[in-house]
Biopython code that builds the backbone (N, CA, C, O; Angstrom):
import numpy as np
from Bio.PDB.StructureBuilder import StructureBuilder

atoms = [
    (1, "MET", "N", (11.358, -12.540, 6.492)),
    (1, "MET", "CA", (11.942, -13.945, 5.665)),
    (1, "MET", "C", (13.748, -13.609, 5.754)),
    (1, "MET", "O", (14.423, -12.581, 5.806)),
    (2, "PRO", "N", (14.029, -14.996, 5.739)),
    (2, "PRO", "CA", (15.511, -14.764, 5.563)),
    (2, "PRO", "C", (16.350, -14.888, 4.291)),
    (2, "PRO", "O", (16.127, -15.843, 3.547)),
    (3, "LYS", "N", (17.387, -13.911, 3.952)),
    (3, "LYS", "CA", (17.539, -13.592, 3.251)),
    (3, "LYS", "C", (18.146, -15.163, 1.707)),
    (3, "LYS", "O", (17.997, -15.133, 0.486)),
    (4, "GLN", "N", (18.631, -15.988, 2.395)),
    (4, "GLN", "CA", (18.796, -17.191, 1.912)),
    (4, "GLN", "C", (17.794, -17.771, 1.398)),
    (4, "GLN", "O", (18.088, -18.632, 0.568)),
    (5, "SER", "N", (15.769, -17.467, 1.762)),
    (5, "SER", "CA", (15.018, -17.889, 1.476)),
    (5, "SER", "C", (15.001, -16.989, -0.279)),
    (5, "SER", "O", (15.037, -17.494, -1.401)),
    (6, "LYS", "N", (14.924, -15.345, 0.194)),
    (6, "LYS", "CA", (14.508, -14.578, -0.826)),
    (6, "LYS", "C", (15.640, -14.956, -1.931)),
    (6, "LYS", "O", (15.103, -14.948, -3.039)),
    (7, "LYS", "N", (16.563, -15.175, -1.986)),
    (7, "LYS", "CA", (17.325, -15.345, -3.086)),
    (7, "LYS", "C", (17.348, -15.987, -3.828)),
    (7, "LYS", "O", (17.557, -15.767, -5.021)),
    (8, "LEU", "N", (16.985, -17.633, -2.922)),
    (8, "LEU", "CA", (16.376, -18.565, -3.971)),
    (8, "LEU", "C", (15.210, -18.406, -4.551)),
    (8, "LEU", "O", (14.944, -19.253, -5.404)),
    (9, "ILE", "N", (14.139, -17.282, -4.286)),
    (9, "ILE", "CA", (13.039, -17.195, -4.574)),
    (9, "ILE", "C", (13.323, -16.321, -6.036)),
    (9, "ILE", "O", (13.129, -16.968, -7.065)),
    (10, "GLU", "N", (13.595, -15.450, -6.127)),
    (10, "GLU", "CA", (14.407, -14.588, -6.889)),
    (10, "GLU", "C", (14.826, -15.649, -7.373)),
    (10, "GLU", "O", (13.861, -16.141, -7.958)),
    (11, "GLN", "N", (15.762, -16.351, -7.487)),
    (11, "GLN", "CA", (16.709, -17.621, -8.539)),
    (11, "GLN", "C", (15.787, -18.520, -9.822)),
    (11, "GLN", "O", (16.018, -18.780, -11.003)),
    (12, "ASP", "N", (14.341, -18.887, -8.611)),
    (12, "ASP", "CA", (13.690, -19.409, -9.124)),
    (12, "ASP", "C", (12.969, -18.426, -10.175)),
    (12, "ASP", "O", (13.429, -18.399, -11.317)),
    (13, "ILE", "N", (12.299, -17.935, -9.981)),
    (13, "ILE", "CA", (11.991, -16.542, -10.848)),
    (13, "ILE", "C", (12.967, -16.416, -11.809)),
    (13, "ILE", "O", (12.343, -16.200, -12.848)),
    (14, "LYS", "N", (14.317, -16.429, -12.089)),
    (14, "LYS", "CA", (14.523, -15.686, -13.148)),
    (14, "LYS", "C", (15.361, -17.366, -14.040)),
    (14, "LYS", "O", (15.903, -17.321, -15.145)),
    (15, "ARG", "N", (15.241, -18.539, -13.255)),
    (15, "ARG", "CA", (15.680, -18.785, -14.208)),
    (15, "ARG", "C", (13.892, -20.014, -14.983)),
    (15, "ARG", "O", (13.729, -20.986, -15.720)),
    (16, "GLN", "N", (13.248, -19.303, -14.367)),
    (16, "GLN", "CA", (11.516, -19.673, -15.220)),
    (16, "GLN", "C", (12.126, -18.522, -16.053)),
    (16, "GLN", "O", (12.505, -18.865, -17.173)),
    (17, "LEU", "N", (12.270, -17.419, -15.774)),
    (17, "LEU", "CA", (12.308, -16.639, -17.160)),
    (17, "LEU", "C", (13.192, -16.784, -18.432)),
    (17, "LEU", "O", (12.994, -16.401, -19.585)),
    (18, "LYS", "N", (14.690, -17.754, -17.615)),
    (18, "LYS", "CA", (15.400, -17.999, -18.668)),
    (18, "LYS", "C", (14.981, -18.889, -19.615)),
    (18, "LYS", "O", (15.144, -18.719, -20.824)),
    (19, "ASP", "N", (14.374, -19.963, -19.042)),
    (19, "ASP", "CA", (13.890, -21.116, -19.632)),
    (19, "ASP", "C", (12.733, -20.281, -20.351)),
    (19, "ASP", "O", (12.310, -20.911, -21.321)),
    (20, "GLN", "N", (12.251, -19.356, -20.212)),
    (20, "GLN", "CA", (10.763, -19.257, -21.198)),
    (20, "GLN", "C", (11.389, -18.276, -22.171)),
    (20, "GLN", "O", (10.601, -17.445, -22.623)),
    (21, "GLN", "N", (12.563, -18.207, -22.559)),
    (21, "GLN", "CA", (13.789, -17.090, -22.473)),
    (21, "GLN", "C", (13.058, -15.694, -22.751)),
    (21, "GLN", "O", (12.958, -15.298, -23.912)),
    (22, "LYS", "N", (12.816, -15.341, -22.244)),
    (22, "LYS", "CA", (12.239, -14.155, -21.597)),
    (22, "LYS", "C", (14.016, -13.318, -20.921)),
    (22, "LYS", "O", (14.370, -13.528, -19.761)),
    (23, "ILE", "N", (14.605, -12.713, -21.587)),
    (23, "ILE", "CA", (15.310, -12.562, -20.963)),
    (23, "ILE", "C", (15.673, -10.420, -21.896)),
    (23, "ILE", "O", (15.412, -9.929, -22.994)),
    (24, "GLY", "N", (16.335, -9.910, -20.646)),
    (24, "GLY", "CA", (16.117, -8.103, -20.764)),
    (24, "GLY", "C", (16.281, -7.562, -19.557)),
    (24, "GLY", "O", (16.200, -8.236, -18.530)),
    (25, "LYS", "N", (16.543, -6.208, -19.572)),
    (25, "LYS", "CA", (16.226, -5.104, -19.068)),
    (25, "LYS", "C", (14.839, -5.293, -18.222)),
    (25, "LYS", "O", (14.592, -5.421, -17.023)),
    (26, "TYR", "N", (14.020, -5.250, -19.460)),
    (26, "TYR", "CA", (12.169, -5.396, -18.965)),
    (26, "TYR", "C", (12.269, -6.306, -17.670)),
    (26, "TYR", "O", (12.042, -5.944, -16.516)),
    (27, "TYR", "N", (12.678, -7.640, -18.130)),
    (27, "TYR", "CA", (12.264, -8.334, -17.121)),
    (27, "TYR", "C", (12.650, -8.369, -16.163)),
    (27, "TYR", "O", (12.019, -8.668, -15.150)),
    (28, "ASP", "N", (14.240, -7.953, -16.267)),
    (28, "ASP", "CA", (15.052, -8.002, -14.654)),
    (28, "ASP", "C", (13.980, -6.463, -14.010)),
    (28, "ASP", "O", (13.545, -6.506, -12.859)),
    (29, "ASP", "N", (13.686, -5.220, -14.928)),
    (29, "ASP", "CA", (13.571, -4.482, -13.790)),
    (29, "ASP", "C", (11.914, -5.303, -13.026)),
    (29, "ASP", "O", (11.691, -4.908, -11.882)),
    (30, "LEU", "N", (10.986, -6.215, -13.531)),
    (30, "LEU", "CA", (10.021, -6.486, -13.024)),
    (30, "LEU", "C", (10.695, -7.310, -12.025)),
    (30, "LEU", "O", (10.800, -6.997, -10.839)),
    (31, "VAL", "N", (11.118, -8.309, -12.525)),
    (31, "VAL", "CA", (12.315, -8.640, -11.124)),
    (31, "VAL", "C", (12.044, -8.037, -9.976)),
    (31, "VAL", "O", (11.182, -8.166, -9.106)),
    (32, "ASN", "N", (12.875, -7.414, -10.140)),
    (32, "ASN", "CA", (13.665, -6.260, -8.751)),
    (32, "ASN", "C", (12.225, -5.657, -7.721)),
    (32, "ASN", "O", (12.067, -5.631, -6.501)),
    (33, "GLU", "N", (11.330, -5.219, -8.888)),
    (33, "GLU", "CA", (10.027, -4.875, -8.572)),
    (33, "GLU", "C", (9.475, -5.913, -8.221)),
    (33, "GLU", "O", (8.941, -5.297, -7.298)),
    (34, "TYR", "N", (9.164, -6.744, -8.112)),
    (34, "TYR", "CA", (8.750, -8.370, -7.715)),
    (34, "TYR", "C", (9.222, -8.328, -6.078)),
    (34, "TYR", "O", (8.529, -8.339, -5.060)),
    (35, "MET", "N", (10.521, -8.282, -6.240)),
    (35, "MET", "CA", (11.466, -8.325, -5.073)),
    (35, "MET", "C", (11.428, -7.223, -3.757)),
    (35, "MET", "O", (11.331, -7.449, -2.551)),
    (36, "TYR", "N", (11.510, -6.335, -4.276)),
    (36, "TYR", "CA", (11.195, -5.157, -4.044)),
    (36, "TYR", "C", (9.488, -4.890, -2.579)),
    (36, "TYR", "O", (9.356, -4.375, -1.469)),
    (37, "LEU", "N", (8.436, -5.760, -3.761)),
    (37, "LEU", "CA", (7.275, -5.285, -3.047)),
    (37, "LEU", "C", (7.207, -6.832, -2.624)),
    (37, "LEU", "O", (6.308, -7.277, -3.338)),
    (38, "ARG", "N", (7.363, -7.165, -2.371)),
    (38, "ARG", "CA", (8.202, -8.577, -1.460)),
    (38, "ARG", "C", (8.038, -8.193, -0.446)),
    (38, "ARG", "O", (7.117, -8.451, 0.329)),
    (39, "ASP", "N", (9.813, -6.835, -0.190)),
    (39, "ASP", "CA", (10.197, -6.557, 1.129)),
    (39, "ASP", "C", (9.236, -5.862, 1.520)),
    (39, "ASP", "O", (9.016, -6.003, 2.723)),
    (40, "VAL", "N", (8.235, -4.815, 0.729)),
    (40, "VAL", "CA", (7.510, -4.662, 1.236)),
    (40, "VAL", "C", (6.017, -4.846, 2.096)),
    (40, "VAL", "O", (5.456, -4.138, 2.932)),
    (41, "ARG", "N", (5.696, -6.068, 1.501)),
    (41, "ARG", "CA", (4.882, -7.294, 2.068)),
    (41, "ARG", "C", (5.360, -7.467, 3.603)),
    (41, "ARG", "O", (4.551, -7.413, 4.530)),
    (42, "GLU", "N", (6.851, -7.697, 3.805)),
    (42, "GLU", "CA", (6.840, -8.166, 5.139)),
    (42, "GLU", "C", (6.919, -7.660, 6.082)),
    (42, "GLU", "O", (6.958, -8.118, 7.224)),
    (43, "LYS", "N", (6.971, -6.122, 5.527)),
    (43, "LYS", "CA", (7.113, -4.932, 6.572)),
    (43, "LYS", "C", (5.864, -4.548, 7.359)),
    (43, "LYS", "O", (5.646, -4.316, 8.548)),
    (44, "LEU", "N", (4.909, -4.573, 5.925)),
    (44, "LEU", "CA", (3.185, -4.555, 6.085)),
    (44, "LEU", "C", (2.737, -6.088, 6.908)),
    (44, "LEU", "O", (1.506, -6.107, 6.931)),
    (45, "LYS", "N", (3.182, -7.086, 7.437)),
    (45, "LYS", "CA", (2.755, -7.828, 8.033)),
    (45, "LYS", "C", (3.328, -7.859, 9.411)),
    (45, "LYS", "O", (2.699, -8.376, 10.334)),
    (46, "LYS", "N", (4.885, -7.145, 9.628)),
    (46, "LYS", "CA", (5.479, -6.771, 10.802)),
    (46, "LYS", "C", (3.920, -6.008, 11.864)),
    (46, "LYS", "O", (3.128, -6.165, 12.794)),
    (47, "ASP", "N", (4.331, -5.275, 10.914)),
    (47, "ASP", "CA", (3.264, -4.095, 11.306)),
    (47, "ASP", "C", (1.720, -4.105, 11.962)),
    (47, "ASP", "O", (1.144, -3.627, 12.939)),
    (48, "ILE", "N", (1.400, -4.997, 10.748)),
    (48, "ILE", "CA", (-0.125, -6.539, 11.170)),
    (48, "ILE", "C", (0.172, -6.539, 12.627)),
    (48, "ILE", "O", (0.176, -5.514, 13.309)),
    (49, "LYS", "N", (0.377, -7.528, 12.997)),
    (49, "LYS", "CA", (1.466, -8.632, 14.073)),
    (49, "LYS", "C", (1.600, -7.335, 15.356)),
    (49, "LYS", "O", (1.056, -7.347, 16.460)),
    (50, "ASP", "N", (2.536, -6.232, 14.751)),
    (50, "ASP", "CA", (2.830, -5.446, 15.624)),
    (50, "ASP", "C", (1.724, -5.066, 16.701)),
    (50, "ASP", "O", (1.537, -5.442, 17.858)),
    (51, "LYS", "N", (0.781, -3.787, 15.507)),
    (51, "LYS", "CA", (0.187, -3.456, 16.164)),
    (51, "LYS", "C", (-1.458, -4.058, 16.192)),
    (51, "LYS", "O", (-2.342, -3.389, 16.726)),
    (52, "ASN", "N", (-1.663, -5.026, 15.728)),
    (52, "ASN", "CA", (-2.796, -6.096, 15.216)),
    (52, "ASN", "C", (-3.921, -4.947, 14.494)),
    (52, "ASN", "O", (-3.717, -3.744, 14.332)),
    (53, "VAL", "N", (-5.316, -5.834, 14.078)),
    (53, "VAL", "CA", (-6.155, -4.804, 13.274)),
    (53, "VAL", "C", (-6.218, -3.575, 13.588)),
    (53, "VAL", "O", (-5.725, -2.684, 12.897)),
    (54, "ARG", "N", (-6.967, -3.350, 14.903)),
    (54, "ARG", "CA", (-7.131, -1.653, 15.231)),
    (54, "ARG", "C", (-5.954, -1.205, 16.192)),
    (54, "ARG", "O", (-5.484, -2.206, 16.732)),
    (55, "TYR", "N", (-5.429, -0.246, 16.519)),
    (55, "TYR", "CA", (-4.404, 0.347, 17.214)),
    (55, "TYR", "C", (-4.814, 1.742, 17.762)),
    (55, "TYR", "O", (-5.435, 2.530, 17.050)),
    (56, "LYS", "N", (-4.295, 2.167, 19.620)),
    (56, "LYS", "CA", (-5.010, 3.285, 19.945)),
    (56, "LYS", "C", (-3.915, 4.415, 19.430)),
    (56, "LYS", "O", (-2.782, 4.263, 18.972)),
    (57, "PHE", "N", (-4.605, 5.471, 19.656)),
    (57, "PHE", "CA", (-3.135, 6.332, 19.286)),
    (57, "PHE", "C", (-3.676, 7.868, 20.091)),
    (57, "PHE", "O", (-4.895, 7.928, 20.250)),
    (58, "VAL", "N", (-3.029, 8.829, 20.488)),
    (58, "VAL", "CA", (-3.611, 10.132, 21.072)),
    (58, "VAL", "C", (-3.971, 10.873, 19.920)),
    (58, "VAL", "O", (-3.159, 11.096, 19.022)),
    (59, "ASN", "N", (-4.924, 11.192, 19.902)),
    (59, "ASN", "CA", (-5.311, 12.731, 18.789)),
    (59, "ASN", "C", (-4.730, 13.999, 19.036)),
    (59, "ASN", "O", (-4.088, 13.968, 20.086)),
    (60, "GLY", "N", (-4.710, 14.940, 18.558)),
    (60, "GLY", "CA", (-4.288, 16.293, 18.680)),
    (60, "GLY", "C", (-4.556, 17.124, 20.057)),
    (60, "GLY", "O", (-3.899, 17.978, 20.653)),
    (61, "ASN", "N", (-6.066, 16.374, 20.347)),
    (61, "ASN", "CA", (-5.905, 17.179, 21.508)),
    (61, "ASN", "C", (-6.125, 16.378, 22.763)),
    (61, "ASN", "O", (-6.883, 16.656, 23.692)),
    (62, "GLY", "N", (-5.297, 15.292, 22.626)),
    (62, "GLY", "CA", (-5.212, 14.312, 23.587)),
    (62, "GLY", "C", (-5.825, 13.353, 24.324)),
    (62, "GLY", "O", (-5.735, 13.238, 25.546)),
    (63, "LYS", "N", (-6.406, 12.709, 23.637)),
    (63, "LYS", "CA", (-7.543, 11.781, 23.961)),
    (63, "LYS", "C", (-7.109, 11.015, 23.070)),
    (63, "LYS", "O", (-6.726, 11.278, 21.930)),
    (64, "GLU", "N", (-7.184, 9.963, 23.662)),
    (64, "GLU", "CA", (-6.862, 8.460, 23.036)),
    (64, "GLU", "C", (-7.924, 7.977, 21.997)),
    (64, "GLU", "O", (-9.107, 8.259, 22.189)),
    (65, "GLN", "N", (-7.644, 7.457, 21.204)),
    (65, "GLN", "CA", (-8.639, 6.971, 20.096)),
    (65, "GLN", "C", (-8.142, 5.503, 19.705)),
    (65, "GLN", "O", (-7.082, 4.993, 20.068)),
    (66, "GLU", "N", (-9.179, 4.892, 18.842)),
    (66, "GLU", "CA", (-9.029, 3.406, 18.203)),
    (66, "GLU", "C", (-8.634, 3.942, 16.708)),
    (66, "GLU", "O", (-9.253, 4.985, 16.495)),
    (67, "LYS", "N", (-7.981, 3.648, 15.837)),
    (67, "LYS", "CA", (-8.259, 3.321, 14.253)),
    (67, "LYS", "C", (-7.707, 2.063, 13.996)),
    (67, "LYS", "O", (-6.979, 1.299, 14.631)),
    (68, "PRO", "N", (-8.448, 2.042, 12.479)),
    (68, "PRO", "CA", (-7.830, 0.868, 12.042)),
    (68, "PRO", "C", (-6.452, 0.945, 11.322)),
    (68, "PRO", "O", (-5.944, 1.959, 10.844)),
    (69, "ASN", "N", (-5.858, -0.528, 11.337)),
    (69, "ASN", "CA", (-4.712, -0.378, 10.614)),
    (69, "ASN", "C", (-4.277, -0.077, 8.995)),
    (69, "ASN", "O", (-4.282, -0.980, 8.159)),
    (70, "GLU", "N", (-3.950, 1.143, 8.720)),
    (70, "GLU", "CA", (-3.850, 1.028, 7.441)),
    (70, "GLU", "C", (-3.349, 0.168, 6.427)),
    (70, "GLU", "O", (-3.740, 0.037, 5.267)),
    (71, "SER", "N", (-1.925, -0.705, 7.365)),
    (71, "SER", "CA", (-1.131, -1.952, 6.542)),
    (71, "SER", "C", (-2.190, -2.577, 6.097)),
    (71, "SER", "O", (-2.135, -2.886, 4.906)),
    (72, "ILE", "N", (-3.727, -3.042, 7.026)),
    (72, "ILE", "CA", (-4.221, -4.148, 6.056)),
    (72, "ILE", "C", (-4.695, -4.073, 4.323)),
    (72, "ILE", "O", (-4.613, -4.862, 3.381)),
    (73, "ALA", "N", (-5.065, -3.089, 4.450)),
    (73, "ALA", "CA", (-5.961, -2.488, 3.030)),
    (73, "ALA", "C", (-3.917, -2.285, 2.162)),
    (73, "ALA", "O", (-3.509, -2.870, 1.159)),
    (74, "ASN", "N", (-3.269, -1.459, 2.895)),
    (74, "ASN", "CA", (-1.741, -1.429, 1.694)),
    (74, "ASN", "C", (-0.983, -2.999, 1.677)),
    (74, "ASN", "O", (0.115, -3.107, 1.131)),
    (75, "LEU", "N", (-1.710, -4.303, 2.369)),
    (75, "LEU", "CA", (-0.877, -5.382, 2.381)),
    (75, "LEU", "C", (-2.125, -6.186, 1.072)),
    (75, "LEU", "O", (-1.732, -7.009, 0.244)),
    (76, "ILE", "N", (-3.319, -5.802, 1.148)),
    (76, "ILE", "CA", (-3.803, -6.295, -0.110)),
    (76, "ILE", "C", (-3.809, -5.427, -1.425)),
    (76, "ILE", "O", (-4.390, -5.875, -2.414)),
    (77, "LYS", "N", (-3.194, -4.222, -1.471)),
    (77, "LYS", "CA", (-2.619, -3.523, -2.654)),
    (77, "LYS", "C", (-1.889, -4.265, -3.309)),
    (77, "LYS", "O", (-1.962, -4.535, -4.508)),
    (78, "VAL", "N", (-0.889, -4.748, -2.251)),
    (78, "VAL", "CA", (0.330, -4.802, -2.318)),
    (78, "VAL", "C", (0.991, -6.063, -2.943)),
    (78, "VAL", "O", (2.018, -6.039, -3.622)),
    (79, "GLU", "N", (0.213, -7.249, -2.602)),
    (79, "GLU", "CA", (-0.460, -8.753, -2.951)),
    (79, "GLU", "C", (-0.467, -8.821, -4.447)),
    (79, "GLU", "O", (0.153, -9.421, -5.324)),
    (80, "GLN", "N", (-1.519, -7.868, -4.350)),
    (80, "GLN", "CA", (-2.330, -7.883, -5.678)),
    (80, "GLN", "C", (-1.489, -7.439, -7.237)),
    (80, "GLN", "O", (-1.527, -7.959, -8.352)),
    (81, "ILE", "N", (-0.647, -6.076, -6.616)),
    (81, "ILE", "CA", (0.586, -5.756, -7.309)),
    (81, "ILE", "C", (1.505, -7.132, -8.083)),
    (81, "ILE", "O", (1.632, -7.497, -9.252)),
    (82, "MET", "N", (2.038, -7.639, -6.745)),
    (82, "MET", "CA", (2.876, -8.663, -7.013)),
    (82, "MET", "C", (2.694, -9.972, -8.044)),
    (82, "MET", "O", (3.422, -10.454, -8.912)),
    (83, "LEU", "N", (1.008, -10.403, -7.383)),
    (83, "LEU", "CA", (0.250, -11.675, -8.408)),
    (83, "LEU", "C", (0.151, -10.625, -9.520)),
    (83, "LEU", "O", (-0.581, -11.299, -10.244)),
    (84, "LYS", "N", (0.298, -9.677, -10.096)),
    (84, "LYS", "CA", (0.163, -9.157, -11.392)),
    (84, "LYS", "C", (1.344, -9.287, -12.206)),
    (84, "LYS", "O", (1.415, -9.754, -13.343)),
    (85, "ILE", "N", (2.252, -8.821, -11.494)),
    (85, "ILE", "CA", (3.559, -8.883, -11.928)),
    (85, "ILE", "C", (3.850, -10.400, -12.512)),
    (85, "ILE", "O", (4.299, -10.678, -13.624)),
    (86, "ILE", "N", (3.491, -11.254, -11.510)),
    (86, "ILE", "CA", (3.798, -12.829, -11.637)),
    (86, "ILE", "C", (3.048, -13.321, -13.132)),
    (86, "ILE", "O", (3.487, -14.114, -13.964)),
    (87, "ASN", "N", (1.690, -12.505, -13.142)),
    (87, "ASN", "CA", (1.117, -13.231, -13.891)),
    (87, "ASN", "C", (1.451, -12.185, -15.565)),
    (87, "ASN", "O", (0.822, -12.262, -16.620)),
    (88, "ASP", "N", (2.395, -11.477, -15.298)),
    (88, "ASP", "CA", (2.603, -11.104, -16.310)),
    (88, "ASP", "C", (3.854, -11.828, -16.886)),
    (88, "ASP", "O", (3.797, -12.064, -18.093)),
    (89, "LEU", "N", (4.717, -12.130, -16.376)),
    (89, "LEU", "CA", (6.196, -12.960, -16.384)),
    (89, "LEU", "C", (5.991, -14.379, -16.666)),
    (89, "LEU", "O", (6.871, -15.225, -16.824)),
    (90, "GLY", "N", (4.504, -14.567, -16.719)),
    (90, "GLY", "CA", (4.879, -16.086, -16.694)),
    (90, "GLY", "C", (4.927, -17.227, -15.781)),
    (90, "GLY", "O", (4.883, -18.451, -15.899)),
    (91, "ILE", "N", (5.027, -16.437, -14.890)),
    (91, "ILE", "CA", (5.610, -17.339, -14.113)),
    (91, "ILE", "C", (4.632, -18.314, -13.308)),
    (91, "ILE", "O", (3.554, -17.943, -12.843)),
    (92, "ILE", "N", (5.160, -19.640, -13.201)),
    (92, "ILE", "CA", (4.735, -20.748, -12.722)),
    (92, "ILE", "C", (5.226, -20.649, -10.904)),
    (92, "ILE", "O", (6.293, -20.292, -10.406)),
    (93, "GLN", "N", (3.826, -21.174, -10.201)),
    (93, "GLN", "CA", (3.898, -21.215, -8.826)),
    (93, "GLN", "C", (4.438, -23.175, -8.905)),
    (93, "GLN", "O", (3.943, -23.916, -9.754)),
    (94, "PRO", "N", (5.340, -23.610, -8.006)),
    (94, "PRO", "CA", (5.934, -25.096, -8.132)),
    (94, "PRO", "C", (4.508, -25.627, -7.087)),
    (94, "PRO", "O", (4.059, -25.004, -6.126)),
    (95, "LEU", "N", (4.091, -26.746, -7.551)),
    (95, "LEU", "CA", (3.189, -27.686, -6.122)),
    (95, "LEU", "C", (4.012, -28.286, -5.412)),
    (95, "LEU", "O", (5.182, -28.599, -5.637)),
    (96, "ALA", "N", (3.202, -28.479, -4.318)),
    (96, "ALA", "CA", (3.961, -29.746, -3.646)),
    (96, "ALA", "C", (3.782, -30.809, -3.969)),
    (96, "ALA", "O", (2.831, -30.622, -4.728)),
    (97, "PRO", "N", (4.014, -32.154, -3.996)),
    (97, "PRO", "CA", (3.833, -33.392, -4.548)),
    (97, "PRO", "C", (2.514, -33.744, -3.641)),
    (97, "PRO", "O", (2.137, -33.111, -2.655)),
    (98, "LEU", "N", (1.979, -34.770, -4.144)),
    (98, "LEU", "CA", (0.518, -35.200, -3.101)),
    (98, "LEU", "C", (1.578, -36.813, -3.276)),
    (98, "LEU", "O", (2.518, -37.070, -4.029)),
    (99, "PRO", "N", (1.000, -37.497, -2.384)),
    (99, "PRO", "CA", (1.421, -39.206, -2.121)),
    (99, "PRO", "C", (0.448, -39.588, -3.554)),
    (99, "PRO", "O", (-0.549, -39.038, -4.023)),
    (100, "SER", "N", (1.164, -40.667, -3.940)),
    (100, "SER", "CA", (1.184, -41.443, -4.896)),
    (100, "SER", "C", (-0.519, -42.252, -4.845)),
    (100, "SER", "O", (-0.807, -43.041, -5.745)),
    (101, "SER", "N", (-0.983, -42.112, -4.327)),
    (101, "SER", "CA", (-2.654, -42.392, -3.156)),
    (101, "SER", "C", (-3.332, -41.765, -2.336)),
    (101, "SER", "O", (-2.809, -40.887, -1.648)),
    (102, "PRO", "N", (-4.495, -42.046, -2.245)),
    (102, "PRO", "CA", (-5.040, -40.875, -1.190)),
    (102, "PRO", "C", (-4.936, -41.628, -0.081)),
    (102, "PRO", "O", (-5.165, -41.030, 0.971)),
    (103, "GLU", "N", (-4.681, -42.670, -0.018)),
    (103, "GLU", "CA", (-4.831, -43.491, 0.820)),
    (103, "GLU", "C", (-3.717, -43.686, 2.139)),
    (103, "GLU", "O", (-3.842, -43.936, 3.338)),
    (104, "GLU", "N", (-2.150, -43.329, 0.876)),
    (104, "GLU", "CA", (-0.747, -43.293, 1.782)),
    (104, "GLU", "C", (-0.975, -42.169, 2.609)),
    (104, "GLU", "O", (-1.585, -41.225, 2.106)),
    (105, "PRO", "N", (-0.476, -42.068, 4.170)),
    (105, "PRO", "CA", (0.120, -41.247, 4.703)),
    (105, "PRO", "C", (0.691, -40.152, 4.036)),
    (105, "PRO", "O", (1.322, -40.490, 3.035)),
    (106, "ASP", "N", (0.672, -39.035, 4.253)),
    (106, "ASP", "CA", (1.874, -37.943, 3.878)),
    (106, "ASP", "C", (2.540, -38.079, 4.755)),
    (106, "ASP", "O", (2.098, -37.816, 5.873)),
    (107, "LYS", "N", (3.975, -38.581, 4.574)),
    (107, "LYS", "CA", (5.080, -38.592, 4.809)),
    (107, "LYS", "C", (6.266, -37.974, 5.607)),
    (107, "LYS", "O", (7.377, -38.394, 5.931)),
    (108, "GLU", "N", (5.302, -36.314, 5.876)),
    (108, "GLU", "CA", (6.044, -35.083, 6.644)),
    (108, "GLU", "C", (5.424, -35.138, 7.862)),
    (108, "GLU", "O", (6.134, -35.218, 8.865)),
    (109, "ASN", "N", (4.336, -35.112, 7.955)),
    (109, "ASN", "CA", (3.819, -35.147, 9.300)),
    (109, "ASN", "C", (2.269, -36.590, 9.483)),
    (109, "ASN", "O", (1.112, -36.575, 9.906)),
    (110, "GLY", "N", (2.993, -37.392, 9.011)),
    (110, "GLY", "CA", (2.147, -38.821, 9.290)),
    (110, "GLY", "C", (0.583, -38.777, 9.471)),
    (110, "GLY", "O", (-0.010, -39.406, 10.348)),
    (111, "GLU", "N", (-0.017, -37.956, 8.534)),
    (111, "GLU", "CA", (-1.194, -37.652, 8.554)),
    (111, "GLU", "C", (-1.572, -38.433, 7.019)),
    (111, "GLU", "O", (-0.809, -38.921, 6.185)),
    (112, "GLU", "N", (-2.872, -38.337, 7.035)),
    (112, "GLU", "CA", (-3.854, -38.644, 5.389)),
    (112, "GLU", "C", (-3.983, -37.269, 4.874)),
    (112, "GLU", "O", (-4.235, -36.299, 5.588)),
    (113, "ARG", "N", (-3.795, -37.232, 3.584)),
    (113, "ARG", "CA", (-4.093, -36.321, 3.183)),
    (113, "ARG", "C", (-5.215, -35.921, 2.699)),
    (113, "ARG", "O", (-5.325, -36.252, 1.519)),
    (114, "ASP", "N", (-6.651, -34.993, 3.360)),
    (114, "ASP", "CA", (-7.428, -34.918, 2.473)),
    (114, "ASP", "C", (-7.424, -34.621, 1.498)),
    (114, "ASP", "O", (-6.396, -33.988, 1.257)),
    (115, "LEU", "N", (-8.134, -34.727, 0.576)),
    (115, "LEU", "CA", (-8.349, -34.410, -1.079)),
    (115, "LEU", "C", (-9.162, -33.600, -1.246)),
    (115, "LEU", "O", (-8.913, -32.591, -1.907)),
    (116, "LEU", "N", (-10.462, -33.847, -0.641)),
    (116, "LEU", "CA", (-11.887, -32.868, -0.378)),
    (116, "LEU", "C", (-11.635, -32.215, 0.139)),
    (116, "LEU", "O", (-12.445, -31.359, 0.493)),
]
sb = StructureBuilder()
sb.init_structure("model")
sb.init_model(0)
sb.init_chain("A")
sb.init_seg("    ")
for serial, (resi, resn, name, xyz) in enumerate(atoms, 1):
    if name == "N":
        sb.init_residue(resn, " ", resi, " ")
    sb.init_atom(name, np.array(xyz, "f"), 0.0, 1.0, " ", f" {name:<3s}", serial, name[0])
structure = sb.get_structure()
C-alpha cells in the first residue's frame, strides 16, 4: 500500500481519537501498534499471493513436498488483533455514501446499487 494512503489512515485514526478526547502515550502506542500490524498484514498478503495457499519445498531428504502456507493462519490472527485495537480505540469506520434513492444509478461506475 502506498505510503500516502498509510499516512492518511494513521491521520484519520488520530483525528478520531482527538475528537473523542483520547489523548496520551497509551493511545499513541495503540495507534503505532495498529500501523505496525497493518504492515505485517500487507507482507502476509504478499506472501500468500507469491506462494499461493499451498507451496512446494524440498525436505531434508531431498524430496519435494507440498505444505500449507502458514501466512494464511497468521493473516487471520493479525487481522483479529487489528480489529480488537480499533474496537478498543472506539474508531468508527467511514461508510461510503449511498445514492439518495435506490433507483438512482451509482455515479462512479454507471450501475445501480443493489441494496438487497
